[in-house]
C-alpha positions as CSV (number, residue, x, y, z in Angstrom):
1,X,-1.1,-36.7,-20.4
2,X,-0.4,-33.0,-20.5
3,X,-0.5,-31.4,-17.1
4,X,-2.7,-28.3,-16.7
5,X,-1.5,-25.2,-14.8
6,X,-2.7,-25.5,-11.2
7,X,-5.1,-22.8,-9.9
8,X,-3.8,-20.5,-7.1
9,X,-5.0,-17.1,-6.0
10,X,-1.7,-16.2,-4.3
11,X,1.9,-16.0,-5.6
12,X,5.3,-15.3,-4.0
13,X,8.2,-14.2,-6.2
14,X,11.5,-14.9,-4.6
15,X,14.5,-12.6,-5.2
16,X,18.1,-12.5,-4.0
17,X,17.2,-12.5,-0.3
18,X,15.7,-16.0,-0.4
19,X,17.9,-17.4,-3.2
20,X,20.4,-19.0,-0.7
21,X,17.7,-21.3,0.8
22,X,15.1,-23.7,-0.3
23,X,12.0,-21.7,0.1
24,X,9.8,-22.6,2.0
25,X,11.2,-26.0,3.0
26,X,14.1,-24.6,5.0
27,X,11.8,-22.4,7.1
28,X,10.2,-25.5,8.6
29,X,6.8,-23.8,9.1
30,X,4.0,-26.1,10.3
31,X,1.4,-23.9,8.5
32,X,2.9,-24.4,5.1
33,X,2.8,-27.6,3.0
34,X,4.6,-28.1,-0.3
35,X,2.2,-29.8,-2.6
36,X,4.3,-30.0,-5.8
37,X,7.7,-28.9,-7.1
38,X,9.3,-28.6,-10.5
39,X,6.2,-27.5,-12.2
40,X,7.3,-26.4,-15.7
41,X,4.9,-25.3,-18.5
42,X,5.1,-24.0,-22.0
43,X,4.0,-20.4,-22.5
44,X,3.6,-18.2,-25.6
45,X,7.0,-16.7,-24.6
46,X,8.9,-20.0,-24.2
47,X,9.3,-22.6,-21.5
48,X,8.4,-21.1,-18.2
49,X,10.4,-21.3,-14.9
50,X,10.0,-24.1,-12.4
51,X,7.2,-23.3,-10.0
52,X,6.3,-24.7,-6.6
53,X,2.7,-25.1,-5.4
54,X,2.2,-24.5,-1.7
55,X,-0.7,-24.7,0.7
56,X,-1.1,-22.4,3.7
57,X,-4.4,-23.0,5.4
58,X,-7.0,-22.8,2.7
59,X,-4.7,-20.8,0.4
60,X,-2.9,-22.2,-2.6
61,X,0.3,-20.3,-3.4
62,X,2.6,-20.5,-6.5
63,X,6.2,-19.5,-5.9
64,X,9.3,-19.1,-8.0
65,X,13.0,-18.5,-7.4
66,X,14.8,-15.3,-8.4
67,X,11.9,-13.8,-10.4
68,X,12.1,-16.6,-12.9
69,X,15.4,-15.3,-14.3
70,X,17.5,-18.1,-15.8
71,X,20.7,-18.2,-17.9
72,X,18.9,-20.0,-20.8
73,X,16.3,-17.2,-21.2
74,X,17.1,-14.5,-23.7
75,X,16.2,-11.5,-21.5
76,X,14.8,-10.9,-18.1
77,X,11.8,-9.2,-19.7
78,X,11.0,-12.5,-21.5
79,X,11.3,-14.3,-18.2
80,X,8.8,-11.9,-16.6
81,X,6.4,-12.5,-19.5
82,X,6.6,-16.2,-19.0
83,X,6.0,-16.0,-15.3
84,X,3.1,-13.5,-15.4
85,X,1.4,-15.4,-18.2
86,X,1.5,-18.5,-16.0
87,X,0.1,-16.4,-13.0
88,X,-2.7,-15.2,-15.3
89,X,-3.6,-18.7,-16.3
90,X,-3.5,-19.8,-12.7
91,X,-5.9,-17.1,-11.6
92,X,-3.4,-15.3,-9.3
93,X,-4.9,-12.3,-7.6
94,X,-2.3,-11.3,-4.9
95,X,1.5,-11.2,-5.5
96,X,4.1,-10.7,-2.8
97,X,7.7,-10.1,-3.8
98,X,11.1,-9.7,-2.2
99,X,14.5,-8.6,-3.3
100,X,17.8,-7.0,-2.3
101,X,18.4,-3.3,-3.0
102,X,21.0,-0.6,-2.7
103,X,20.4,2.5,-0.6
104,X,20.3,5.9,-2.2
105,X,18.7,7.7,0.8
106,X,21.4,8.5,3.4
107,X,19.0,7.5,6.2
108,X,19.0,3.8,5.1
109,X,21.4,1.4,6.6
110,X,22.3,-2.2,5.7
111,X,19.6,-4.7,6.7
112,X,16.9,-2.0,6.8
113,X,13.6,-3.1,5.2
114,X,11.7,-1.0,2.7
115,X,8.1,-1.6,1.5
116,X,8.0,1.0,-1.4
117,X,4.9,2.8,-2.4
118,X,6.2,4.0,-5.8
119,X,8.8,3.4,-8.5
120,X,10.8,5.1,-11.2
121,X,11.5,3.0,-14.3
122,X,15.0,3.7,-15.6
123,X,15.4,0.4,-17.4
124,X,16.3,0.3,-21.1
125,X,14.0,-2.7,-21.9
126,X,11.7,-2.6,-24.8
127,X,8.0,-2.6,-24.0
128,X,7.1,-5.7,-22.1
129,X,3.5,-6.9,-21.8
130,X,1.1,-9.7,-22.5
131,X,-0.9,-8.0,-25.2
132,X,-3.9,-7.4,-23.1
133,X,-6.5,-4.9,-24.3
134,X,-6.0,-2.6,-21.4
135,X,-4.9,1.0,-20.5
136,X,-2.8,0.6,-17.4
137,X,-2.8,3.5,-14.9
138,X,0.1,3.5,-12.5
139,X,-1.4,6.1,-10.2
140,X,-1.2,3.7,-7.3
141,X,1.3,1.1,-8.5
142,X,1.8,-0.8,-5.2
143,X,-1.3,-2.4,-3.5
144,X,-1.7,-0.5,-0.2
145,X,-3.6,-3.4,1.4
146,X,-0.7,-5.8,0.8
147,X,1.9,-3.2,1.6
148,X,0.3,-2.8,5.1
149,X,0.4,-6.5,5.6
150,X,4.1,-6.7,4.7
151,X,4.9,-3.7,7.0
152,X,3.0,-5.3,9.9
153,X,4.7,-8.7,9.3
154,X,8.2,-7.1,8.9
155,X,7.9,-5.0,12.1
156,X,6.7,-8.0,14.1
157,X,9.6,-10.2,12.9
158,X,12.2,-7.4,13.5
159,X,10.8,-6.7,17.0
160,X,10.8,-10.4,17.7
161,X,14.4,-10.8,16.7
162,X,15.4,-7.8,18.8
163,X,13.5,-9.1,21.7
164,X,15.4,-12.5,21.6
165,X,12.6,-14.6,20.2
166,X,13.6,-18.1,19.2
167,X,13.9,-17.6,15.5
168,X,16.8,-19.1,13.5
169,X,20.1,-18.4,15.3
170,X,21.8,-17.0,12.2
171,X,19.2,-14.4,11.6
172,X,20.1,-10.8,12.4
173,X,17.5,-8.1,12.8
174,X,17.1,-5.3,10.4
175,X,17.6,-1.9,11.9
176,X,14.3,-0.3,10.7
177,X,11.2,-1.0,8.7
178,X,10.0,1.7,6.3
179,X,6.5,1.6,4.9
180,X,7.2,4.2,2.1
181,X,9.9,4.7,-0.4
182,X,10.6,5.2,-4.1
183,X,12.4,2.3,-5.9
184,X,14.3,3.2,-9.0
185,X,14.7,0.3,-11.4
186,X,17.8,-0.2,-13.6
187,X,18.7,-3.0,-15.9
188,X,21.8,-4.5,-14.4
189,X,23.5,-6.8,-14.1
190,X,26.1,-4.3,-13.3
191,X,25.7,-1.8,-10.4
192,X,25.1,1.9,-11.1
193,X,27.8,4.5,-11.4
194,X,28.3,7.2,-8.8
195,X,27.0,9.8,-11.2
196,X,23.9,7.8,-11.9
197,X,23.2,7.4,-8.2
198,X,23.5,11.1,-7.7
199,X,21.1,11.7,-10.5
200,X,18.6,9.3,-8.8
201,X,19.0,11.3,-5.6
202,X,17.7,14.4,-7.4
203,X,14.7,12.3,-8.5
204,X,13.9,11.6,-4.8
205,X,14.6,7.9,-5.2
206,X,15.3,6.0,-2.0
207,X,16.5,2.6,-3.2
208,X,17.8,1.1,-6.4
209,X,17.3,-2.4,-7.8
210,X,16.5,-4.4,-10.9
211,X,13.2,-6.3,-10.5
212,X,10.2,-4.1,-9.8
213,X,9.8,-3.3,-13.6
214,X,8.3,-4.8,-15.6
215,X,6.7,-6.9,-12.8
216,X,4.5,-4.0,-11.6
217,X,3.1,-3.4,-15.1
218,X,2.5,-7.1,-15.7
219,X,0.7,-7.5,-12.3
220,X,-1.6,-4.7,-13.3
221,X,-2.2,-6.2,-16.7
222,X,-3.3,-9.5,-15.3
223,X,-5.5,-7.8,-12.6
224,X,-3.3,-8.9,-9.7
225,X,-2.4,-6.8,-6.6
226,X,1.4,-6.4,-6.1
227,X,3.6,-5.4,-3.2
228,X,7.2,-6.2,-2.1
229,X,9.6,-6.0,0.8
230,X,13.2,-5.2,0.0
231,X,16.3,-5.4,2.2
232,X,19.1,-2.9,1.9
233,X,22.1,-5.1,1.1
234,X,24.6,-2.5,0.0
235,X,25.1,1.3,-0.2
236,X,24.7,2.6,-3.7
237,X,27.9,3.9,-5.3
238,X,28.9,7.2,-3.7
239,X,26.5,6.8,-0.8
240,X,28.0,6.8,2.8
241,X,30.9,4.4,1.9
242,X,32.1,2.0,-0.7
243,X,30.1,-1.2,-0.4
244,X,31.9,-4.3,0.8
245,X,31.4,-7.6,-0.9
246,X,31.8,-9.3,2.5
247,X,28.8,-7.4,3.8
248,X,26.8,-8.4,0.7
249,X,27.7,-12.1,1.2
250,X,27.0,-12.0,4.9
251,X,23.5,-10.6,4.3
252,X,22.9,-12.9,1.4
253,X,23.4,-16.0,3.6
254,X,22.1,-14.8,7.0
255,X,18.9,-12.9,6.3
256,X,17.1,-15.3,4.1
257,X,15.0,-16.9,6.8
258,X,13.8,-13.5,8.1
259,X,12.6,-12.4,4.7
260,X,11.0,-15.8,4.0
261,X,9.1,-15.7,7.2
262,X,7.9,-12.1,6.5
263,X,6.5,-13.2,3.1
264,X,4.6,-16.1,4.6
265,X,3.4,-14.2,7.6
266,X,1.9,-11.6,5.3
267,X,0.4,-14.2,3.0
268,X,-1.2,-15.9,6.0
269,X,-3.1,-12.7,6.8
270,X,-4.0,-11.8,3.2
271,X,-7.4,-12.6,1.6
272,X,-8.2,-12.9,-2.1
273,X,-10.6,-10.0,-1.8
274,X,-9.7,-7.1,-4.1
275,X,-12.4,-4.6,-3.0
276,X,-10.2,-3.0,-0.4
277,X,-7.9,-1.4,-2.9
278,X,-8.0,0.4,-6.3
279,X,-5.8,-2.1,-8.2
280,X,-8.5,-3.5,-10.4
281,X,-10.1,-0.1,-11.1
282,X,-6.8,1.2,-12.4
283,X,-6.9,-1.2,-15.4
284,X,-9.2,0.1,-18.0
285,X,-10.2,-1.1,-21.5
286,X,-8.0,0.5,-24.1
287,X,-9.4,3.3,-26.3
288,X,-7.0,2.3,-29.1
289,X,-9.1,-0.1,-31.0
290,X,-8.6,-1.1,-34.6
291,X,-10.7,0.9,-37.0
292,X,-11.9,-1.4,-39.7
293,X,-12.9,0.1,-43.1
294,X,-16.4,-0.8,-44.2
295,X,-16.5,-3.3,-47.0
């Protein structure tokens, strides 16, 4: 019997910061139960990524590793289409995201956390969407309600770690939590050149990464709120000093629990209500409708 896509109003998209652990199992949280794993479904864009279904209180949450990117998928854009089509079918209303980024702003240090409020799309991907009949306004691309929850959760975790709370022994506190920032999206998988990074500085970008686009567009298209927390894992080329692969590896393996807890702390406080933000109102019916000739 063909399995139907489970319904869930919340989703967590894992990135590089939680890739080194089994999320959420390795966090050993008593408030989170894993209901199902290995959920794979066919989509109009190919076979989707493996999902997990979680329960946190009365919330049902779908989660995926590394944005659904896999070696056997043609492009990352296609992987995003698969994932967000599944979220649409599941009825997802709130999406929390994490990832590692490079710092462009000279004030940012390794392990700092940024909850961006805006983005610049410098990718070279072709138009990526789900074909919905909508005009998508990106005036307020990041849900401010969810961004506040992530900021509150991040600051509480960081202060707890600094204060010697009994979190995982291998966790190290981020230095600062920033509740604003501009994320410039590039394609990767290579890092950017020093000249590119200097150009991004003139654009007032603060961090650089490879995942916020097209996710922010697709979230708006399916009518879901979207916000993310991003850890600085390296200095962008030409900023402060050459990045060290040892630093990147150290952060990759030691900060995953902190980020995972932040995501689940924020989700625990979230509601499915979308009346406290403008996210739904910024998706309008398209004016570009087919004009049919009268017969």
